[in-house]
LOLUMVO-820509 format. One record per residue (C-alpha): residue number from 1; residue in one letter; x, y, z. Coordinates in pm, 1 decimal, m for minus. Last residue first. Example, Ala and Ser with C-alpha at 12.3 -4.5 7.8 and 13.67 -1.06 7.14 Angstrom:
# residues 2
+-----+-----+----------+----------+----------+
!   n ! res !       px !       py !       pz !
+-----+-----+----------+----------+----------+
!   2 !   S !   1367.0 !   m106.0 !    714.0 !
!   1 !   A !   1230.0 !   m450.0 !    780.0 !
+-----+-----+----------+----------+----------+
//
This chain:
# residues 166
+-----+-----+----------+----------+----------+
!   n ! res !       px !       py !       pz !
+-----+-----+----------+----------+----------+
! 166 !   K !   m847.8 !  m1496.5 !    199.6 !
! 165 !   E !   m785.0 !  m1383.3 !   m158.5 !
! 164 !   I !  m1042.7 !  m1113.4 !   m228.3 !
! 163 !   K !  m1116.2 !  m1087.4 !   m598.1 !
! 162 !   K !  m1127.7 !   m729.6 !   m724.5 !
! 161 !   A !  m1385.9 !   m603.0 !   m967.0 !
! 160 !   M !  m1445.9 !   m325.4 !  m1219.7 !
! 159 !   K !  m1747.7 !   m193.2 !  m1413.0 !
! 158 !   V !  m1657.7 !    132.4 !  m1592.7 !
! 157 !   N !  m1862.6 !    447.6 !  m1546.7 !
! 156 !   N !  m1997.1 !    754.2 !  m1726.9 !
! 155 !   A !  m2167.3 !    549.7 !  m1997.7 !
! 154 !   M !  m2208.7 !    681.1 !  m2353.4 !
! 153 !   P !  m1941.7 !    458.7 !  m2510.8 !
! 152 !   H !  m2072.9 !    155.9 !  m2313.4 !
! 151 !   P !  m1798.7 !     25.3 !  m2090.7 !
! 150 !   K !  m1637.6 !   m313.5 !  m2153.8 !
! 149 !   Q !  m1707.2 !   m521.8 !  m1849.0 !
! 148 !   I !  m1463.5 !   m677.0 !  m1606.0 !
! 147 !   V !  m1208.0 !   m398.3 !  m1569.2 !
! 146 !   R !   m956.3 !   m490.0 !  m1303.2 !
! 145 !   F !   m921.6 !   m393.8 !   m939.7 !
! 144 !   G !   m589.6 !   m431.4 !   m757.7 !
! 143 !   C !   m566.3 !    m96.5 !   m578.5 !
! 142 !   S !   m366.8 !     72.1 !   m857.2 !
! 141 !   E !   m642.4 !    m40.2 !  m1096.5 !
! 140 !   Y !   m895.2 !    139.1 !   m874.3 !
! 139 !   F !   m703.3 !    466.1 !   m899.2 !
! 138 !   P !   m645.1 !    425.7 !  m1274.3 !
! 137 !   V !  m1022.3 !    372.2 !  m1329.4 !
! 136 !   A !  m1131.1 !    682.5 !  m1133.9 !
! 135 !   S !  m1144.7 !    882.5 !  m1457.2 !
! 134 !   Y !  m1149.2 !   1256.5 !  m1517.6 !
! 133 !   D !  m1102.5 !   1446.1 !  m1844.1 !
! 132 !   I !  m1367.0 !   1706.8 !  m1759.9 !
! 131 !   D !  m1592.4 !   1621.6 !  m2054.5 !
! 130 !   R !  m1472.9 !   1258.5 !  m2061.8 !
! 129 !   D !  m1622.6 !   1189.3 !  m1722.7 !
! 128 !   Q !  m1531.6 !    866.4 !  m1548.7 !
! 127 !   F !  m1671.2 !    701.2 !  m1240.5 !
! 126 !   A !  m1557.8 !    350.1 !  m1149.4 !
! 125 !   R !  m1857.7 !    118.9 !  m1127.0 !
! 124 !   V !  m1731.2 !    m85.5 !   m837.1 !
! 123 !   T !  m1703.8 !   m446.7 !   m732.6 !
! 122 !   I !  m1551.0 !   m620.3 !   m432.1 !
! 121 !   Y !  m1536.2 !   m996.5 !   m465.0 !
! 120 !   K !  m1515.6 !  m1298.9 !   m237.1 !
! 119 !   S !  m1857.3 !  m1257.8 !    m82.2 !
! 118 !   N !  m2046.5 !  m1549.1 !     71.6 !
! 117 !   A !  m1949.2 !  m1474.7 !    430.8 !
! 116 !   Y !  m2017.6 !  m1102.1 !    402.4 !
! 115 !   T !  m1871.0 !   m998.2 !    738.1 !
! 114 !   P !  m1524.9 !  m1072.1 !    596.4 !
! 113 !   V !  m1585.7 !   m801.1 !    330.2 !
! 112 !   I !  m1622.5 !   m525.0 !    592.0 !
! 111 !   E !  m1302.6 !   m530.8 !    797.5 !
! 110 !   N !  m1010.6 !   m634.6 !    576.8 !
! 109 !   E !  m1132.0 !   m548.9 !    225.5 !
! 108 !   V !  m1334.4 !   m244.5 !    329.4 !
! 107 !   W !  m1046.4 !   m119.6 !    546.5 !
! 106 !   A !   m800.9 !   m169.6 !    258.4 !
! 105 !   L !  m1036.9 !     30.0 !     35.1 !
! 104 !   I !  m1040.8 !    310.7 !    292.0 !
! 103 !   Q !   m659.8 !    314.3 !    306.6 !
! 102 !   K !   m642.1 !    338.2 !    m71.4 !
! 101 !   G !   m884.1 !    632.0 !    m69.8 !
! 100 !   I !   m683.6 !    807.2 !    204.0 !
!  99 !   H !   m358.4 !    778.6 !      6.8 !
!  98 !   K !   m285.4 !   1153.7 !     36.4 !
!  97 !   R !   m378.5 !   1234.3 !   m324.7 !
!  96 !   Q !   m707.2 !   1392.1 !   m214.7 !
!  95 !   Q !   m750.0 !   1550.7 !    127.6 !
!  94 !   A !   m831.5 !   1906.9 !     15.9 !
!  93 !   R !  m1104.9 !   1778.7 !   m221.0 !
!  92 !   E !  m1269.4 !   1556.2 !     39.8 !
!  91 !   V !  m1247.1 !   1192.6 !    m70.1 !
!  90 !   A !  m1540.1 !   1025.6 !   m243.2 !
!  89 !   L !  m1636.1 !    661.4 !   m270.6 !
!  88 !   Y !  m1983.2 !    575.2 !   m392.9 !
!  87 !   E !  m2161.5 !    250.3 !   m481.6 !
!  86 !   I !  m1878.1 !     22.8 !   m377.7 !
!  85 !   E !  m2038.1 !   m315.0 !   m442.6 !
!  84 !   L !  m1982.6 !   m614.2 !   m214.8 !
!  83 !   S !  m2006.0 !   m926.1 !   m423.7 !
!  82 !   V !  m2219.4 !  m1239.7 !   m431.1 !
!  81 !   V !  m2156.6 !  m1479.8 !   m716.2 !
!  80 !   S !  m2335.7 !  m1533.0 !  m1048.5 !
!  79 !   F !  m2259.3 !  m1806.5 !  m1297.4 !
!  78 !   M !  m2169.8 !  m1821.0 !  m1663.7 !
!  77 !   R !  m2141.1 !  m2099.9 !  m1918.1 !
!  76 !   E !  m2155.4 !  m2074.4 !  m2296.8 !
!  75 !   K !  m1837.5 !  m1904.6 !  m2412.3 !
!  74 !   D !  m1640.9 !  m2027.6 !  m2108.6 !
!  73 !   L !  m1648.0 !  m1999.7 !  m1731.1 !
!  72 !   R !  m1785.1 !  m1646.6 !  m1728.3 !
!  71 !   I !  m1832.2 !  m1496.8 !  m1382.8 !
!  70 !   E !  m2123.8 !  m1258.1 !  m1335.7 !
!  69 !   I !  m2095.3 !  m1037.0 !  m1028.7 !
!  68 !   S !  m2345.3 !   m980.1 !   m753.6 !
!  67 !   S !  m2452.3 !   m702.6 !   m518.4 !
!  66 !   E !  m2444.1 !   m615.9 !   m151.0 !
!  65 !   K !  m2424.2 !   m242.3 !   m104.8 !
!  64 !   L !  m2157.2 !      0.2 !      7.0 !
!  63 !   A !  m2137.2 !    377.9 !     41.0 !
!  62 !   I !  m1803.0 !    539.8 !    118.7 !
!  61 !   L !  m1740.3 !    886.7 !    248.6 !
!  60 !   A !  m1427.1 !   1090.1 !    291.3 !
!  59 !   V !  m1228.5 !   1339.4 !    499.0 !
!  58 !   I !  m1486.5 !   1440.9 !    757.5 !
!  57 !   N !  m1289.6 !   1637.6 !   1015.0 !
!  56 !   A !  m1313.0 !   1579.0 !   1391.0 !
!  55 !   G !  m1000.0 !   1364.8 !   1403.2 !
!  54 !   E !   m964.4 !   1200.7 !   1066.5 !
!  53 !   R !  m1316.9 !   1106.3 !    978.8 !
!  52 !   V !  m1475.3 !    866.3 !    731.8 !
!  51 !   I !  m1853.3 !    872.6 !    702.2 !
!  50 !   Y !  m1993.5 !    532.1 !    613.5 !
!  49 !   L !  m2312.5 !    487.9 !    415.4 !
!  48 !   Y !  m2477.6 !    147.5 !    383.8 !
!  47 !   L !  m2714.2 !     93.6 !     89.8 !
!  46 !   G !  m2952.4 !   m199.1 !    138.0 !
!  45 !   D !  m3249.3 !    m58.2 !    m51.5 !
!  44 !   N !  m3385.5 !    145.7 !    239.6 !
!  43 !   R !  m3529.7 !    412.5 !     10.8 !
!  42 !   K !  m3436.9 !    665.3 !    282.4 !
!  41 !   L !  m3065.8 !    624.6 !    201.9 !
!  40 !   R !  m3125.2 !    715.3 !   m164.5 !
!  39 !   N !  m3326.9 !   1018.0 !    m55.8 !
!  38 !   Q !  m3036.1 !   1132.6 !    161.7 !
!  37 !   L !  m2791.1 !   1084.3 !   m127.4 !
!  36 !   S !  m2987.0 !   1295.4 !   m375.8 !
!  35 !   N !  m2917.6 !   1669.0 !   m344.9 !
!  34 !   H !  m2595.3 !   1722.6 !   m150.7 !
!  33 !   I !  m2410.9 !   1398.7 !   m226.4 !
!  32 !   F !  m2546.0 !   1378.1 !   m583.6 !
!  31 !   S !  m2445.8 !   1736.1 !   m659.7 !
!  30 !   D !  m2098.6 !   1675.5 !   m516.7 !
!  29 !   M !  m2063.6 !   1365.7 !   m737.5 !
!  28 !   E !  m2166.9 !   1546.8 !  m1056.5 !
!  27 !   D !  m1957.5 !   1853.4 !   m971.9 !
!  26 !   I !  m1636.3 !   1663.6 !   m901.8 !
!  25 !   G !  m1450.2 !   1866.1 !   m638.1 !
!  24 !   C !  m1486.7 !   1620.9 !   m349.7 !
!  23 !   F !  m1699.8 !   1857.7 !   m144.3 !
!  22 !   F !  m1820.1 !   1809.5 !    214.5 !
!  21 !   D !  m1975.5 !   2104.6 !    399.4 !
!  20 !   S !  m2329.9 !   1963.0 !    403.6 !
!  19 !   L !  m2199.2 !   1609.0 !    459.6 !
!  18 !   V !  m2356.9 !   1570.6 !    805.7 !
!  17 !   S !  m2691.2 !   1597.8 !    622.2 !
!  16 !   A !  m2632.4 !   1246.2 !    485.5 !
!  15 !   D !  m2805.9 !   1091.1 !    784.8 !
!  14 !   E !  m2825.3 !    711.8 !    769.0 !
!  13 !   T !  m2486.6 !    672.6 !    931.3 !
!  12 !   R !  m2203.4 !    424.2 !    971.8 !
!  11 !   E !  m1898.6 !    582.2 !   1128.6 !
!  10 !   Y !  m1545.4 !    495.2 !   1023.0 !
!   9 !   F !  m1250.9 !    652.6 !   1202.9 !
!   8 !   L !   m923.6 !    718.0 !   1022.8 !
!   7 !   K !   m580.8 !    759.8 !   1176.3 !
!   6 !   H !   m396.5 !    813.8 !    851.5 !
!   5 !   I !   m113.8 !    581.0 !    755.7 !
!   4 !   I !    144.6 !    706.2 !    509.1 !
!   3 !   D !    389.3 !    430.6 !    415.7 !
!   2 !   C !    187.7 !    309.6 !    119.2 !
!   1 !   M !      0.0 !      0.0 !      0.0 !
+-----+-----+----------+----------+----------+
//
């Protein structure tokens, strides 16, 4: 991983209002956090939101949901396995590029995935926006994820997965 270790605290919440001063710097994500995330939590569709703090400061958020991944055995045979999907991961704009995102993913892998007995995969739809020349794909690749589904040319995300070897 990296030599920098932040003393991060993870707090599960159903109240997105604590993120009123949180901005990751990507307009689409910030808009979702401030205008839609609370409604998504109220739908009670299995989304778990964790606020990540360093001291008293919110430095990131991660939202997780149980999902599934299709595994192709050959041209004709596929099967589905349980995965833990990262629905949203955002690091506060001033805290980016300090390895906080990688540390959060390590926490998910070591602390959260083991509670999902049937899950051996973490999946994500890595955000990308061609208009602002931004892609989260390189970040997830650096954390051991690989692209598992060719993205649609009009899509703003790329489906990726990481197999947990434990």
